C-alpha positions as CSV (number, residue, x, y, z in Angstrom):
1,M,0.0,0.0,0.0
2,N,1.5,3.3,-1.0
3,T,1.5,6.6,0.9
4,N,-1.4,8.0,-1.0
5,N,-3.6,5.0,0.0
6,I,-2.7,5.4,3.6
7,D,-3.5,9.1,3.6
8,L,-6.9,8.2,1.9
9,L,-7.8,5.8,4.7
10,V,-6.8,8.2,7.4
11,K,-8.9,11.0,5.9
12,N,-11.8,8.6,5.2
13,P,-12.1,6.2,8.1
14,D,-15.6,5.2,7.0
15,T,-14.1,3.3,4.0
16,T,-12.5,0.7,6.3
17,N,-14.1,-2.5,7.5
18,Q,-13.4,-1.9,11.2
19,F,-16.2,-2.8,13.6
20,L,-17.1,0.3,15.7
21,L,-19.0,0.0,19.0
22,P,-21.9,2.4,19.5
23,P,-20.9,5.2,21.9
24,E,-23.3,4.0,24.7
25,A,-21.6,0.6,24.7
26,K,-18.1,1.9,25.1
27,R,-18.6,2.5,28.8
28,L,-20.6,-0.1,30.8
29,P,-22.1,1.4,34.0
30,A,-20.6,-0.2,37.0
31,W,-24.0,-0.9,38.6
32,R,-24.8,-3.3,35.7
33,M,-22.0,-5.5,36.9
34,W,-22.2,-5.4,40.7
35,V,-26.0,-5.4,41.1
36,P,-26.5,-8.9,39.5
37,L,-23.5,-10.1,41.6
38,L,-25.0,-8.8,44.8
39,L,-28.3,-10.4,44.0
40,Q,-26.6,-13.8,43.5
41,I,-24.7,-13.5,46.7
42,G,-27.9,-12.5,48.5
43,L,-29.8,-15.6,47.2
44,I,-26.9,-17.9,48.2
45,A,-26.7,-16.4,51.7
46,A,-30.5,-16.3,52.3
47,V,-30.8,-19.9,53.4
48,P,-28.0,-20.0,55.9
49,A,-29.0,-16.6,57.2
50,T,-32.5,-17.9,57.9
51,A,-31.1,-20.9,59.7
52,V,-28.8,-18.6,61.8
53,Y,-31.8,-16.4,62.7
54,T,-33.9,-19.4,63.7
55,F,-31.0,-20.8,65.8
56,I,-30.5,-17.5,67.6
57,T,-34.2,-16.5,68.2
58,G,-36.0,-19.8,68.2
59,K,-37.5,-21.7,71.0
60,T,-36.0,-25.1,71.9
61,V,-38.4,-28.0,71.1
62,V,-37.9,-31.7,71.4
63,L,-39.5,-34.0,68.8
64,Q,-40.1,-37.7,69.1
65,T,-38.8,-39.7,66.1
66,A,-40.7,-42.6,64.5
67,P,-39.1,-46.0,64.8
68,V,-36.3,-46.5,62.2
69,D,-34.4,-49.3,60.7
70,P,-30.9,-49.2,62.3
71,Y,-29.4,-50.6,59.0
72,D,-31.1,-47.9,57.0
73,F,-30.6,-45.0,59.4
74,L,-27.1,-44.1,58.2
75,R,-26.9,-43.7,54.4
76,G,-23.4,-42.8,53.7
77,Y,-22.8,-39.3,55.0
78,Y,-26.3,-38.5,56.1
79,Q,-29.1,-39.8,58.3
80,V,-32.8,-39.9,57.5
81,L,-35.5,-39.5,60.2
82,S,-39.2,-39.2,60.4
83,Y,-41.3,-38.1,63.4
84,D,-44.5,-38.9,65.2
85,I,-45.8,-35.6,63.9
86,S,-45.0,-36.5,60.3
87,A,-47.5,-39.4,60.1
88,S,-50.9,-38.4,58.7
89,T,-52.5,-41.1,61.0
90,N,-51.3,-39.1,64.0
91,L,-52.2,-35.6,62.6
92,Q,-55.7,-36.5,61.5
93,K,-56.6,-37.2,65.1
94,L,-55.9,-33.6,66.1
95,P,-58.4,-30.7,66.2
96,G,-58.2,-28.6,63.1
97,W,-57.4,-31.4,60.7
98,K,-60.8,-31.1,58.9
99,D,-60.4,-27.4,58.6
100,L,-57.6,-27.8,56.2
101,P,-58.1,-27.8,52.4
102,A,-59.5,-31.1,51.3
103,E,-58.6,-33.1,48.2
104,N,-61.4,-33.8,45.8
105,T,-61.7,-37.6,45.7
106,S,-64.6,-39.7,44.6
107,C,-65.4,-43.3,45.6
108,P,-65.6,-45.7,42.7
109,P,-69.0,-47.3,42.2
110,G,-69.4,-50.5,44.1
111,A,-66.2,-49.9,46.2
112,A,-66.3,-49.9,50.0
113,C,-64.8,-46.5,50.9
114,P,-64.2,-45.2,54.4
115,Q,-66.9,-42.8,55.5
116,N,-64.9,-40.8,58.0
117,T,-61.7,-40.3,55.9
118,Y,-60.7,-36.6,55.3
119,N,-57.9,-36.3,52.7
120,V,-56.0,-33.1,53.0
121,K,-54.9,-31.7,49.7
122,P,-51.3,-32.5,48.9
123,Q,-48.7,-29.7,49.0
124,T,-50.7,-27.9,51.7
125,S,-48.6,-26.0,54.1
126,F,-49.9,-25.7,57.7
127,Y,-48.8,-25.5,61.3
128,V,-48.7,-28.1,64.0
129,I,-49.0,-26.7,67.5
130,L,-46.8,-28.4,70.0
131,E,-47.0,-28.3,73.8
132,A,-44.2,-28.7,76.2
133,P,-44.3,-31.7,78.7
134,K,-45.5,-30.8,82.1
135,A,-42.8,-32.5,84.1
136,A,-39.5,-34.2,83.4
137,T,-39.3,-37.9,84.2
138,N,-35.6,-38.3,83.2
139,P,-33.2,-35.5,84.3
140,G,-30.5,-36.7,81.9
141,R,-32.8,-36.8,78.8
142,P,-35.4,-34.3,77.5
143,Q,-39.0,-35.2,76.9
144,A,-40.8,-34.8,73.5
145,W,-43.3,-32.1,73.0
146,K,-46.8,-33.3,72.2
147,P,-49.0,-32.1,69.2
148,V,-52.3,-30.6,70.4
149,R,-53.9,-29.2,67.2
150,V,-53.2,-28.1,63.6
151,S,-53.9,-24.8,61.9
152,L,-53.8,-23.5,58.4
153,E,-52.6,-20.1,59.7
154,N,-49.8,-19.3,62.1
155,P,-51.6,-18.9,65.4
156,T,-50.9,-15.8,67.5
157,N,-50.9,-15.4,71.2
158,L,-49.9,-18.9,72.0
159,P,-49.2,-19.7,75.7
160,A,-45.6,-19.8,76.7
161,N,-45.6,-23.7,76.8
162,Q,-46.7,-23.9,73.1
163,I,-45.1,-23.3,69.7
164,A,-46.2,-23.7,66.1
165,I,-44.0,-25.6,63.7
166,K,-44.6,-25.3,59.9
167,G,-44.5,-28.1,57.5
168,K,-45.8,-29.2,54.1
169,Y,-48.1,-32.2,53.5
170,N,-47.0,-34.3,50.6
171,G,-50.1,-36.5,50.5
172,W,-49.1,-39.1,53.0
173,Q,-46.9,-37.3,55.6
174,M,-45.7,-33.9,56.7
175,E,-42.2,-32.7,55.9
176,Y,-40.6,-30.1,58.1
177,G,-37.1,-29.8,56.5
178,L,-35.8,-31.8,59.5
179,E,-35.7,-35.2,57.8
180,T,-32.0,-35.3,56.6
181,Y,-29.0,-34.7,58.8
182,Y,-25.3,-34.8,58.1
183,M,-23.0,-36.0,60.8
184,P,-19.2,-35.6,61.2
185,E,-17.3,-38.6,59.8
186,D,-15.7,-39.4,63.1
187,E,-19.1,-39.7,64.8
188,R,-21.1,-41.7,62.2
189,E,-19.9,-45.1,63.2
190,K,-20.4,-44.3,66.9
191,V,-24.0,-43.1,66.2
192,N,-24.7,-46.2,64.2
193,Q,-23.4,-48.5,67.0
194,D,-25.5,-46.7,69.6
195,I,-28.6,-46.9,67.5
196,S,-28.2,-50.6,66.8
197,E,-27.8,-51.3,70.5
198,A,-30.7,-49.0,71.5
199,Q,-33.2,-50.4,68.9
200,R,-32.8,-53.9,70.3
201,K,-34.2,-52.7,73.6
202,Q,-36.6,-49.9,72.7
203,R,-37.9,-48.9,69.3
204,Q,-38.8,-45.3,70.1
205,S,-35.5,-44.4,71.7
206,F,-34.5,-41.3,69.6
207,L,-35.3,-37.7,70.1
208,V,-34.3,-34.7,68.0
209,E,-33.8,-31.3,69.6
210,V,-34.7,-28.4,67.3
211,K,-35.1,-24.6,67.4
212,V,-38.4,-23.2,66.1
213,D,-38.8,-19.5,65.4
214,K,-41.9,-17.4,65.4
215,T,-42.6,-18.1,61.7
216,G,-42.7,-21.8,62.3
217,H,-39.3,-22.5,60.6
218,A,-37.2,-25.1,62.4
219,V,-33.5,-26.1,62.4
220,P,-31.9,-29.2,64.0
221,V,-29.7,-28.8,67.1
222,S,-28.9,-32.3,68.3
223,L,-29.9,-36.0,68.3
224,W,-30.6,-37.9,71.5
225,V,-30.0,-41.7,71.4
226,R,-31.2,-42.8,74.9
227,D,-29.0,-40.7,77.2
228,R,-26.4,-39.8,74.7
229,N,-26.5,-36.5,72.8
230,Y,-24.9,-35.8,69.4
231,R,-24.7,-32.2,68.2
232,F,-25.5,-31.5,64.5
């Protein structure tokens, strides 16, 4: 390319094939970068922040677990538990059960269907009101709180010895977000050994201590196997 061609390109830049960004795209506002970043960080931190709030402000409640299979209790790095207040057969005996939204089911012609069955609609969230035990019978081991009623709304002005825990009904049992626990590796074998020994003597020998806040959200604190306590 000779000197005349170079001078022509300099004087007429529009004749080149260079890609030029629009003026508004040359400078990206800083907020367009850090606002999405902050939103992502907030979403990630929301769950542990809720758990910390519940742990600090919540009331200590003890839940009775349902009998478990000692060989199925430990699944690798985590444990699976269910509770007395998880079973629909226990919840449907409580006041307020028939005030919950019902599932529309029809009885097939000629079939013998139960007359007193009230099927709560799956995926319904409601509250189970628990009441503290009146007196401790074993100083070294806490007693489980007892369910006294259920409510679709979070009840207000509960007495000091009651608390409402929130769960979601999946169609056959309640889930409270307390069903899966991770234990330190150095304690898993010890827990499994204690459970196997305890289950040979007493099926309902496990308790879980939780914290429940005023919104009904619960987080686990510890597991009781007879008189032994394991922190989560």
